N, C-alpha and C positions, 0 to 999 in steps of 0.2 A: 277243794278241787274246783277248778274253773269250769264253767259250762261251755259246751261246744261253741255257742254263739260268741262268747267272750274270747275264746281261744282263736276263733276265726278272725275276729276283729284285731286281735294282737298280731296275728300272722299277716293280715293285710297291711297293718301299720309297719311291720318289719319289712314287708315287700316294698312299700313306698320308700322307706328309708334306704333300702338297698338300691333302688332305682336312682335316688338322688346321689348316693355315694358313687355308683358306677358312672353316672352321667358326668361326674366331675373329673374323671380320668381322661387323659388325652388320647385321641384316636382320630385320624383324619379320614375324610371321605375320599374315595378314589374314583376315577372315571372308569365306567364299565366299557364293554366292547362296543356299545353303540354310541359312545361319546358322552352319555349322560352321567352325571354324578350319581354314584351309588351310596347308600347309607347302610351301615351295619346296624341291624335291629336285633335286640334281645327281647325275649318274651317271658312273661310270668303267668302261670295258671294256678289259681287257688281252688281248693276243694274242702268240703266239710270233713271228709275222711278219705283214707287211701288204703289200698291193698296191693301188695306186690307178692306174687306167688307164681311159680312155674314159668317165669319169663314173661308174665303179663302184669303190667302196671295199670291199675284202675283208679282214676280220680273220681270218687263217689260224691255226688252232689256238687259237681264242678260249677264254678262261676260261669254264667253264660258268656262272659267276655274274657278275652285274653289281652292282657296289658302288653304293649310293645313300647320300646324306647330306644333312643340312640344317644350317644354321648357327643361331646364337642366335635366339631364346631356346630353341628346341626341342632342338637338338643330337641329332637322331636319326640313326642310321646302321644299315646292315644290308646284306643281300644279297637279290637276287631272281634267279631263274634267267634265263638269256638267253631261253629259250622263253617265260617269263612276261612278260619285258620286251617282246618282240616282240608278244605278245597284247595288252598294255596300250597299244600304239602308237596305236590308234584310239579308245580309251575316253575318254569325257567330251567336253563341248562345246568345250573348248580343248585338244584332244589334240595330240600331235605330228603326227598325220596332217593335221589342219586348220591347224596352225601349226608347220611344220617347225622343229626346233631347230638352233641353231648348235652346232658342236663344234670342239674343237681336237684334231687328231691329232698326237701326238708320236711320232716314228719314230727309232729308233736305226739310223742308216745311216752307215757309215764313209765318209769320215773325219769328217763333221759331222752331228750329229743335226738333224732337220728338224721344224718345227712348221708345220702346215697348217690353216687355218681353212676349215671346210666347212659346208654346210647339208645335213642328212641327210633322206633320204626312202626309203620302201619297204624297210624292213628285212626280211631273209629269212635263214633258217638253211639252209645248204647243207652237209650232212654236219657236220664239226667246225668249219666256218667260219661267219662271220656277214658278210653282204654288205649294203651300202646303195647306193642311187643317191645321188650327191652332186653338188652344185654347189660348186666351189672358189671361196671368197670371197677368200682370200689365201694365196699360196704356190704351190708347184709343182703342176702339173696331173697329173703322173705320178710315181710313186715305188714302189720295191721296197725293203723294209727288214726289219730284224730285229725284235726285240721292240718292241711299240708299246702306247700307251695312248690311248684315245679319251675325252676329257672332254666330256660332253654337257650342254648348257644346262639351265636349270631348267624344271620344270613344277610347278605348284601342285596339290596333292592334299589332301583331308582326311586328317589323320594316321592316324586309326584304320583307314580302309579300305585304305590303301596300305602302311603301315609294319608291319602285323601279318602 
């Protein structure tokens, strides 16, 4: 059996591979309402373990940073702190608060890893954990697992204001 640290390293490596794979698919940036180019960013959050129960998803021992990336032609990537990610949740007219994102939760659970599609709402930091209210769109409604990665749907932002 793999130790939790090794599992988390494997999951982070898989997350980086997914970023590279997704960044190689075509998607053009569009102009926003203010005439600035917007970039569609996707996000990845990693945690040591996860609990999904009664409509609450808790990423336990969440990484302090959220990885973000875009695909071609911009190919931007970077990190934003989880605290800043939560603060940005309600910013802009088409924010995650007004248009909750889809996400795929990948959980390493013995004997079989699980993938669960959720809609995320109301993020909050609880100590070293990050919790969301969720609606499960596909998959199990309750899970306890080891290392996990949460792949969060796109949001368009002007590149200079978000990626810097």
